LUMLO-846992 format. One record per residue (C-alpha): x, y, z. Coordinates in steps of 0.5 Angstrom, whole numbers, padded with zeros to 4 digits, always signed. Each point is the difference from the previous one (the first is absolute). Layout:
N
XYZ
...
***
This chain:
189
+0469+0036+0064
+0003-0007-0002
-0001+0001-0007
+0004+0007+0000
+0005-0002+0004
+0001-0006-0005
+0000+0005-0006
+0005+0004+0004
+0005-0006+0002
+0000-0002-0008
+0001+0007-0002
+0006+0000+0005
+0003-0006-0003
+0000+0003-0007
+0003+0006+0002
+0005-0003+0005
+0003-0004-0007
+0000+0006-0004
+0006+0002-0003
+0003+0006-0004
+0005-0001-0006
+0007+0003+0002
+0004+0004-0005
+0003-0005-0004
-0007-0004-0001
-0003+0006-0003
+0001+0000-0008
+0006+0003-0003
-0003+0002-0006
-0004+0006-0002
-0007+0000+0001
-0006+0004-0003
-0006+0003+0004
-0005-0006+0000
+0006-0005+0001
+0002+0004+0007
-0008+0000+0002
+0000-0007-0001
+0006-0002+0004
-0002+0005+0006
-0007-0003+0000
+0003-0007+0000
+0005+0002+0005
-0005+0003+0005
-0006-0003-0001
+0000-0004+0006
+0000+0006+0004
-0007+0003-0002
-0005-0001+0005
-0006+0003-0004
-0002-0004-0007
+0001+0004-0006
+0004+0005+0003
+0005+0003-0005
+0007+0000+0002
+0004+0004-0005
-0002+0004-0006
+0003+0003-0006
-0002+0007+0003
+0003-0001+0007
+0007-0002-0003
-0001+0006-0005
-0001+0004+0006
+0006-0003+0004
+0004+0002-0006
-0002+0007+0000
+0001+0001+0008
+0007-0003-0001
-0002-0006+0004
+0003-0005-0005
+0005+0002-0006
-0004+0001-0007
+0000-0006-0004
+0005+0000-0006
-0004+0000-0007
-0006-0002+0004
+0004-0006+0003
+0000-0002+0008
+0006-0004+0003
+0002-0004+0006
+0001+0007+0004
-0007+0002-0002
-0003-0006+0002
+0003+0000+0007
-0002+0007+0001
-0007-0002-0002
-0001-0006+0005
+0003+0004+0006
-0005+0006-0002
-0006-0004-0001
+0001-0003+0007
+0002+0006+0003
-0006+0005-0003
-0005-0004+0005
+0003+0003+0006
+0004+0006-0002
+0000+0007-0005
+0003+0000-0006
+0005+0005+0003
+0002-0004+0006
+0001-0006-0005
+0005+0004-0004
+0004+0002+0006
+0000-0007+0003
+0002-0003-0007
+0006+0005-0001
+0002+0000+0007
+0000-0008+0000
+0004+0000-0007
+0005+0005+0003
+0001-0005+0006
+0001-0006-0004
-0001+0001-0008
-0006-0002-0004
+0001-0007-0001
+0002-0002+0008
-0006+0005+0002
-0005-0004-0004
+0002-0007+0002
+0000+0003+0008
-0007+0003-0002
-0002-0007-0002
+0003-0004+0006
-0003+0005+0005
-0007+0000-0004
+0000-0007+0001
+0002-0001+0007
-0006+0006+0002
-0005-0005-0004
+0002-0006+0004
-0001+0004+0006
-0007+0002-0001
-0001-0007-0004
+0001-0003+0007
-0005+0005+0003
-0005-0003-0005
+0002-0007+0001
+0000+0000+0008
+0007-0003+0000
+0006+0003+0004
+0002+0007-0002
+0006+0002-0003
+0005+0005+0004
+0001+0005-0005
+0003+0005+0004
+0005-0005+0004
+0006+0005-0001
+0001+0007-0001
+0000+0003-0007
+0004+0004-0003
-0002+0007-0002
+0002-0001-0007
-0006-0006+0000
-0005+0002+0005
-0004+0003-0005
+0000-0006-0005
-0002-0005+0006
-0005+0004+0002
-0003+0002-0006
-0001-0007-0002
-0003-0002+0006
-0005+0006-0001
-0002-0003-0006
-0001-0007+0002
-0004+0002+0006
-0004+0004-0004
-0001-0006-0005
-0002-0004+0006
-0005+0005+0003
-0003+0001-0007
-0001-0008+0000
-0003+0000+0007
-0005+0006-0002
-0002-0004-0007
-0001-0006+0004
-0004+0003+0005
-0004+0004-0005
-0002-0007-0004
-0002-0003+0007
-0005+0006+0001
-0003-0001-0006
-0001-0007+0001
-0002+0000+0007
-0002+0008+0002
+0000+0002+0007
-0003+0006+0003
+0001+0006-0003
+0004+0005+0004
-0004+0005+0004
***
């Protein structure tokens, strides 16, 4: 059990330091699909629990365009707005349906604008990851609901916490599974 706790704590420290790029740090040039895929992988690879899990594919991006989740590329090129949408979608699809994500993005963009909403999403996701990281490391918890949240922002705050909580649960299950493989116990009756 000690080894699992140490691995979880190590993972927690990594997650606690995780940062998403803010709007002004996203490339301000047009990119081709392969460049977009590489960047999304780079930005989000620390959030992968299962090795060899594909974060995003060209087929996924094409489907997001068809579903109206992201704007169509212009002459097969993607811009900063596409990257912001794809980062948020890639994270949120772990806990929500595509329609829920679309509705949430449209709502939040109407409240704050696209770039401000993206930056707020990044802030909230990092804060939520810090909360679960503290659970993983055994450090003192961070109060995430220490003040009332406006109805305009409660979906965003709780969506990012849902993803972070799911990430922690998946990591704990993965480590537990690894422990069972190396130290089998009695099987369930």
